[in-house]
C-alpha positions as CSV (number, residue, x, y, z in Angstrom):
1,M,90.7,78.8,82.6
2,T,92.2,82.0,81.5
3,G,94.4,84.6,83.1
4,A,94.1,87.8,85.1
5,S,93.5,90.0,82.2
6,P,91.4,87.9,79.8
7,A,90.1,89.2,76.5
8,S,88.5,88.2,73.3
9,A,91.5,87.4,71.3
10,C,89.8,87.8,67.9
11,H,86.7,89.5,66.5
12,D,84.5,86.4,66.9
13,P,81.0,87.0,65.6
14,R,79.7,84.6,68.3
15,V,80.9,87.0,71.0
16,S,77.8,88.8,72.5
17,V,77.7,92.1,74.3
18,D,74.0,91.7,75.2
19,G,74.2,88.7,77.5
20,E,72.9,86.1,75.0
21,G,76.1,84.0,75.1
22,A,78.8,83.5,77.7
23,V,82.0,85.5,77.1
24,D,85.3,84.9,78.7
25,A,85.9,88.4,80.2
26,R,82.4,88.4,81.8
27,V,82.7,84.8,83.2
28,W,86.1,85.7,84.6
29,D,84.6,88.8,86.2
30,Y,81.9,86.5,87.8
31,W,84.5,84.1,89.2
32,L,86.4,87.1,90.7
33,G,83.2,88.3,92.4
34,G,82.4,91.1,90.0
35,R,79.0,92.4,88.8
36,E,79.6,93.0,85.1
37,N,78.2,89.7,83.9
38,Y,75.0,88.3,82.6
39,A,72.9,85.2,83.4
40,A,74.5,83.3,80.5
41,D,77.9,84.0,81.9
42,R,76.9,82.9,85.4
43,K,75.3,79.8,84.1
44,V,78.4,78.7,82.2
45,G,80.6,79.8,85.1
46,D,78.6,77.7,87.5
47,Q,78.8,74.7,85.2
48,V,82.5,75.0,84.8
49,R,82.9,75.3,88.6
50,A,80.8,72.2,89.1
51,L,83.2,70.3,86.9
52,F,86.3,71.9,88.4
53,P,85.6,73.6,91.7
54,A,89.2,74.9,91.9
55,I,88.5,77.4,89.1
56,I,87.8,80.1,91.7
57,Q,91.3,79.5,93.1
58,V,92.7,79.7,89.6
59,A,91.2,83.1,89.0
60,R,92.3,84.5,92.3
61,A,95.8,83.0,92.1
62,D,96.3,84.5,88.6
63,R,95.2,87.9,89.9
64,R,97.6,87.7,92.8
65,F,100.4,86.7,90.3
66,L,99.7,89.9,88.3
67,G,100.1,91.9,91.5
68,R,103.4,90.3,92.6
69,A,104.8,90.6,89.1
70,V,103.9,94.3,88.6
71,R,105.1,95.2,92.1
72,H,108.4,93.5,91.4
73,L,108.9,95.2,88.0
74,T,107.9,98.6,89.3
75,G,109.6,98.5,92.7
76,R,112.7,96.3,92.2
77,V,113.4,96.6,88.5
78,G,112.3,100.2,88.0
79,I,109.9,99.7,85.0
80,R,107.7,102.7,84.5
81,Q,105.8,101.6,81.4
82,F,103.5,98.7,81.0
83,L,101.7,97.2,77.9
84,D,98.8,95.1,79.2
85,I,97.4,93.0,76.4
86,G,94.1,91.3,77.3
87,T,92.9,93.8,79.9
88,G,89.7,92.1,80.9
89,L,87.0,93.8,82.8
90,P,88.3,96.2,85.5
91,T,88.4,94.8,89.0
92,A,90.4,95.4,92.2
93,E,94.1,95.9,91.9
94,N,94.4,96.7,88.2
95,T,97.8,97.1,86.6
96,H,97.9,100.9,86.8
97,E,96.8,100.9,90.4
98,I,99.5,98.6,91.4
99,A,102.2,100.3,89.4
100,Q,101.2,103.9,90.2
101,R,101.0,103.1,94.0
102,L,104.8,102.7,93.8
103,A,105.5,105.0,90.9
104,P,102.8,107.6,90.3
105,D,104.4,108.6,87.0
106,A,104.0,105.1,85.5
107,R,102.3,104.9,82.1
108,I,100.1,102.0,81.2
109,V,98.5,101.0,77.9
110,Y,95.6,98.5,78.1
111,V,94.7,96.5,75.0
112,D,91.5,94.6,74.4
113,N,89.0,94.2,71.6
114,D,85.9,93.5,73.6
115,P,83.7,96.6,73.4
116,L,82.3,96.1,76.9
117,V,85.8,95.8,78.3
118,L,86.9,99.0,76.6
119,A,83.9,101.0,77.7
120,H,84.5,100.0,81.3
121,A,88.2,100.6,81.0
122,R,87.8,104.1,79.7
123,A,85.3,104.9,82.5
124,L,87.1,103.2,85.5
125,L,90.8,102.8,84.8
126,V,91.8,106.4,85.6
127,S,95.4,107.3,85.9
128,A,97.2,109.1,88.8
129,P,97.7,112.8,87.7
130,E,101.5,112.2,87.3
131,G,101.1,109.2,85.0
132,M,99.0,108.2,82.1
133,T,96.7,105.3,81.0
134,D,95.4,104.7,77.5
135,Y,93.2,102.1,76.0
136,V,93.7,100.4,72.6
137,D,91.1,98.5,70.6
138,A,93.3,95.8,69.0
139,D,93.6,92.1,68.4
140,V,96.4,90.0,69.9
141,H,96.8,88.4,66.4
142,E,98.0,91.9,65.2
143,P,101.1,92.8,67.2
144,D,102.2,95.5,64.7
145,A,98.9,97.4,65.2
146,I,99.2,97.1,69.0
147,L,102.8,98.4,68.9
148,H,101.8,101.3,66.6
149,A,99.0,102.4,68.9
150,A,100.9,101.8,72.1
151,G,103.8,103.9,70.8
152,K,101.6,107.0,71.1
153,T,101.7,106.7,74.9
154,L,104.7,104.6,75.7
155,D,108.3,105.4,74.8
156,L,109.2,102.1,73.1
157,G,112.9,103.1,73.3
158,R,112.8,102.6,77.1
159,P,112.1,99.3,78.9
160,V,108.5,98.2,79.0
161,G,106.7,95.6,81.1
162,L,104.8,93.5,78.6
163,L,101.9,91.7,80.3
164,L,100.4,88.7,78.5
165,L,98.2,87.1,81.2
166,G,95.5,84.7,80.0
167,I,95.6,85.9,76.4
168,L,98.0,83.6,74.5
169,N,95.7,80.7,75.2
170,F,93.3,82.3,72.7
171,V,95.9,82.0,69.9
172,Q,95.2,78.5,68.9
173,D,98.3,77.8,66.8
174,T,101.4,77.6,68.9
175,E,103.7,78.7,66.1
176,E,101.6,81.9,65.7
177,A,101.6,82.4,69.4
178,V,105.4,82.2,69.5
179,A,105.6,84.6,66.6
180,V,103.3,87.1,68.3
181,V,105.4,87.2,71.4
182,G,108.6,87.4,69.4
183,R,107.3,90.3,67.3
184,L,106.2,92.2,70.5
185,L,109.6,91.6,72.2
186,A,111.6,92.5,69.1
187,A,110.1,96.0,69.3
188,L,111.1,96.5,72.9
189,P,114.6,97.4,74.2
190,S,117.0,95.4,76.4
191,G,115.8,95.5,80.0
192,S,112.2,95.1,79.1
193,H,110.3,92.2,80.8
194,V,107.5,89.9,79.8
195,V,105.0,88.4,82.2
196,V,103.0,85.4,80.9
197,S,100.3,83.2,82.4
198,H,98.8,80.3,80.5
199,P,96.4,77.5,81.3
200,T,97.8,74.0,81.1
201,D,96.4,70.4,81.1
202,E,99.4,69.2,83.0
203,L,98.7,70.4,86.5
204,G,94.9,70.3,87.1
205,G,94.0,66.6,86.4
206,E,91.1,65.3,84.4
207,A,88.6,67.7,86.1
208,S,90.5,70.7,84.7
209,V,90.6,69.2,81.2
210,A,86.9,68.4,81.3
211,A,86.1,71.9,82.3
212,M,88.1,73.3,79.4
213,R,86.4,71.0,77.0
214,F,83.0,72.2,78.3
215,W,84.1,75.8,77.9
216,N,85.1,75.3,74.3
217,R,81.6,73.9,73.6
218,H,79.6,76.5,75.4
219,A,81.5,79.8,75.5
220,T,83.8,82.1,73.5
221,P,86.6,82.4,72.6
222,P,87.9,78.8,72.7
223,I,90.8,78.0,74.9
224,T,94.0,76.2,74.0
225,A,95.8,74.7,76.9
226,R,99.6,74.1,76.5
227,R,102.2,71.9,78.2
228,G,105.1,73.4,80.0
229,D,107.5,72.9,77.1
230,E,105.1,74.7,74.8
231,V,104.7,77.6,77.1
232,A,108.4,77.8,77.5
233,R,108.7,78.2,73.7
234,L,106.6,81.4,74.1
235,L,109.5,82.8,76.2
236,D,112.3,81.9,73.9
237,G,115.1,84.5,74.0
238,V,114.3,85.9,77.5
239,E,116.1,85.2,80.8
240,L,113.5,83.8,83.2
241,L,113.6,85.2,86.7
242,D,113.6,82.7,89.5
243,P,111.8,80.4,90.0
244,G,111.3,80.1,86.3
245,L,108.1,78.6,84.7
246,V,105.9,77.4,87.6
247,S,102.2,77.3,88.6
248,C,101.5,81.0,88.9
249,S,100.5,80.5,92.6
250,R,104.1,79.5,93.2
251,W,105.8,82.4,91.5
252,R,107.5,84.3,94.4
253,P,104.6,83.7,96.7
254,E,103.8,86.0,99.6
255,P,102.7,84.6,102.9
256,V,99.0,84.8,101.9
257,D,99.7,82.8,98.7
258,L,101.4,79.9,100.5
259,V,98.0,78.6,101.6
260,Q,96.8,78.5,98.0
261,P,97.0,75.3,96.0
262,V,99.0,74.7,92.9
263,V,96.8,75.8,90.1
264,P,96.7,74.6,86.4
265,L,98.0,77.9,85.2
266,F,101.7,78.4,84.4
267,G,103.3,81.8,85.2
268,A,106.7,83.2,84.4
269,V,108.5,86.5,84.2
270,G,111.4,87.0,81.8
271,R,113.9,89.7,81.0
272,K,115.0,90.7,77.5
273,P,118.8,90.7,77.5
């Protein structure tokens, strides 16, 4: 449904922090086996799973995609700064843990606007002594505010790994989503990379589409699925790394990933020339 680092993309008055309504970050936590969720989240999560049993594989595949992308950017490309927009609730193998395992001096800025996510992030996402993590309360619809806050921790004159996993599907207008990515990338130098995952109605069949319709009636925030050509537009101006835009479970899979099915979630990594 959403990606590895889901977040509330806008300040939606329906979003609850007291468990009265299902919220994306908490449902995603439930699907990943976490404990930071409420009965309302579990109820909707179970109903979505009944409609589309592969949702658990989607959640896990997206998390593994995050790990492979961050390991590649840190270990092979030499990126030492990451801007992770749409943090989601902390779980195993968070961005700073993956990056700082290879480069202890790596700096990571997490961005979310869910108060529960931010509270847990500040408590649990603790940097290695050589590096730094920071947490920004900001909205994906406001890229200038994100960049201003992130610039207090990151050197935006040096290459940055921009992580947009499971967040652009909360920007309902495609033109706005394209503009958001373009504004973020415009502020970053050549050699920066962007990592995107995005749900689609092209790969999962009618069961996946039905599950997303159910979600949009019963939980927040609403999801916008996009076709491959629409997701490709979000990556205009960057050079896609092989294998290009694919199901995230098929982006440079490791042996453990080869047993996983194709999931209805596009994934891609691109380099800003």
